[in-house]
C-alpha positions, 0 to 999 in steps of 0.5 A, a space after each residue: 794224436 799219438 796212440 796209446 793204450 792208457 785208459 787215463 790218457 785216452 779220456 784225456 786226449 778227447 779234450 782240446 789240449 794239443 797233448 804232445 808225445 813224450 819223446 825227444 822230438 817233442 823236447 827238441 821242439 820245446 828248445 827250438 821254439 823256446 817254450 816251457 814244458 808242461 808235464 802231467 802224470 796220472 793214472 786211471 785209478 784215483 777216481 776223485 784225483 782222476 776227475 779233478 785232473 779231467 775237469 781242469 783239463 776241460 776248463 776253457 781258460 786252462 786249455 787256452 793257457 796251456 795251448 798258447 804258451 806251453 808244450 804240454 806232455 801227458 804221461 801214464 805213470 804205468 807207461 813210464 814208471 821212472 817218470 813217476 819216481 822222479 815226479 815223486 822225488 820233485 814233490 818231496 823236494 818241494 816238501 809236498 805230499 807225494 801223490 798221483 796225479 803229478 804236475 811238472 813245469 820244466 825250462 826248455 831242455 827238460 830242467 824242471 823248476 817246479 812241480 805240484 799235485 793236482 789243483 783247482 783251475 784257479 790255482 793253476 791259472 794263477 801258478 801258470 800266469 806267474 810262470 809266464 811272467 817270470 820266463 819273459 821278465 825274470 827268466 834268471 830266477 826260473 834258471 836259478 830254481 831249475 839249477 837248484 832242482 836239478 842239484 837236489 834231484 841228483 842226490 834224491 832217491 838214488 846213490 852216486 858212489 859206492 859206500 864203505 862197508 857198513 855194518 849189516 847187523 840186527 841193531 840196524 834193523 831194530 833201529 830202523 823199525 823203532 824209528 819207524 813205529 815212533 815217527 809214523 805208527 806211534 805218532 798216529 801220523 798215519 791216521 792224518 793221512 787221506 786217502 790212506 792205502 794199505 800197502 801190504 808190503 809194509 805189513 809184510 816186512 813187519 810180520 816177518 820181522 816181528 816173527 823172526 825176533 819174536 815181538 809178541 806185542 808187535 805180533 799182536 798188533 799185526 794180527 788185529 791189523 789183519 783182522 780189521 782189514 779183513 773185516 771191513 769195507 775195504 775187503 769186497 765180500 761179493 767179488 773178492 779182493 781189496 780196494 786199494 784206498 779208503 778215505 782213512 784207516 777205519 776203512 769204512 769208506 773205500 775208494 772203489 779201485 782194485 789194483 793187481 799189484 795191491 791185491 797181489 801183495 795183500 794175498 802174500 800178506 794174509 798167507 804169511 798171517 797163516 804160516 805165522 798164526 795158523 788162523 784159518 781165516 787168513 788162509 781163506 783171505 789169501 785163497 779168496 784174493 787169488 780167486 778174485 785175481 783169477 775171475 776178474 784180472 785174468 785175460 782171455 788170451 793170458 796174462 792179468 789185467 793192471 786195475 779196475 776202477 769206477 767210470 764216474 765219481 764214487 758218489 754217483 756210482 752204486 756198482 759196489 753199493 746196494 740199497 735196502 730196497 734192492 736187497 728186500 725186493 730181490 731176497 723177499 723173506 730173507 732180506 733182513 738176514 742178507 742185509 745183516 750180512 752185508 753190514 747194512 743199517 736197517 735204519 737208513 732210507 730204503 733207497 740209499 746206496 749203503 757201503 757193504 762190509 765183509 762181515 763174519 756173517 757173510 760166510 753164512 749165505 748160501 752160493 746161490 744167494 752170493 751168486 744173486 748178489 753178483 748178478 745185481 752188481 753185474 747189471 751195473 757193469 758200465 759204471 766200471 773201467 778195466 786197464 787191460 794192459 798186461 804189464 810185465 812187472 805186475 804179472 811177474 810179481 804175481 808169479 812170484 807171489 803164487 810161489 810164496 803163497 803155495 809155500 805158505 799154503 801147501 795144499 795149493 802148491 801144484 795149482 799155483 805153481 802151474 798158474 806161475 808158469 803160465 805166466 812166464 810162458 805168456 811173457 816169453 810168448 810176446 818177446 821182441 823179435 830178438 827173443 831176449 828184450 821184453 815188453 813193458 806191457 802187452 797190448 791188443 794194439 802191437 803199435 801200443 806196446 812199450 819196451 821193458 824197463 829195469 823194473 820189468 827185468 828185475 821182476 821177471 828174474 825173480 819170478 824165474 828164480 822163485 819158480 825154478 826153486 820149486 820145479 828145479 827145471 832146466 829151462 828155467 835155469 837157462 833163462 836165469 843165466 840169460 837174463 842175469 847176463 842181460 841185466 848186468 850188461 845193460 843195467 849194472 853201474 860199476 861206479 856205484 854198485 847199483 842198477 840204473 839206465 845205461 847211457 845207451 837208453 832211449 829214455 829221455 833226460 831227467 828219466 834216466 835213473 832208477 830210484 832206490 826209494 819204495 814209493 808205490 811198490 818195491 824199488 827195482 834196485 831192492 828187487 835186484 838185491 834179493 835177486 842177487 842174494 838168491 843167485 849167490 845162494 844157488 851158484 856160490 858166485 863171490 861176485 853176486 855176494 859182493 854185489 849184494 853187500 854193496 847195495 846194502 852198504 849204499 843204502 843202510 846209512 840212510 835207512 834210520 828215519 826213512 819208514 815205509 820209503 825203504 821198506 824193500 831194502 829192510 826186507 832184503 836185510 832181514 832175509 840176509 840175516 835170517 839166512 833162511 835155506 829156502 827163499 820165500 
């Protein structure tokens, strides 16, 4: 079995399926033996779906049919983010909800012909048997399906050519926001989504947009949303930080996963909330999230881990929950007050584990009482898993975010900028031997490192630009020049004005492109657009301005009706139109 640092794959590989590595040798083997490729893309965080996947691959019938008929490949979405993006595009093409995990069946030669999210063993077996039959008896139909999918895939989420100049004006942003709110927010469509993810980056854009254009009604809506999130079960008052998902928009039932990337963006959101509304609670929320990241995700050797989640099903775990019995026996005469501060129901069975909330009363607890609550939780530490990979893109996102928050919360400026500089120093200490190429992530086992991708380089450059803005240190200026040149040389595509994988890339077909869609994070291209705009403002080089505008011309005609899927581009257009002298 091939080595991996992915906690998700490590558990998957304990089973009986003969998983093969995702590389060119495996794809060549599939062609040589003329067998269908089965690709599973997942990650550790979504507890319910993770457990379904593990149960699926433990089913003896599923094990047998996969080993006997397919070339199975398992991918962690954090290892190969572009594979996840292509998988998302495949789900959209087949008009399915985009979610993780993703399953793909492909003809030999990496020609996918169908995709689906996780299923029950019975549904998987039914589909697999139909595919086996079709491969033997109706292969021409699978070839047609593969050809259709390939054609659709070429035009989904990517830009194929340079578009003509398009009016980048206030009118475009207003139409974009109006179409988004009409189709998504006002229609209450989002309330039907389960599980529901906060996606703080959506709110960051809407908050900056509403503040810039002085949309009082929208600002009131956003202020209520910030209050609702903070005073809910999705904000953990004990250890701090936000859970990435809840069962619905009431946030009353968290799905107990904490991601570095989601908490970073939430901290940025609340810092802007403080900047615009001058509400001290929002400043406190932002600082508390940073304190959580520093205390829980920070690695002893430097850098920040990727995520923390439960090792078992939510219903089987008590790590994040408390029973009245635990509270009453621990705090004696103060039990009722403590339980009330945690938002617990005094009428429930005293031994039942209850979901706790971040109530306004929680801040009345003493530091000693809070430490006791933490101690109770630490006794259940075996119920959690931490993904310890130090992922370059997320660490750089954190460095950039610390700069933004330092700008919004002035009294934290020195502390946060120093932390941002330490992140960059740590990444540079773990460069490849050529002293320019980066790793996708840093692992304790050097054999398990991955090469950095466009996403990592763009976030790294973005962090350098933001730190240089505040420090003006020549070290960062030199690094900016070096990595700007590296990205342009290796990733810039003159035929469409976007950034993608070069023909010399070692990545595998069809994973050779970078989507412009903001599925679960800002796309690398939208981040690179931000970099180009900052570079132009710093150096007044017309190339950066023209390259930046071309990217906007390419995506602007497709924004209306795209909603949150192109929010990164909307943010770059807003930054361009607002034309701030400093970039945050």
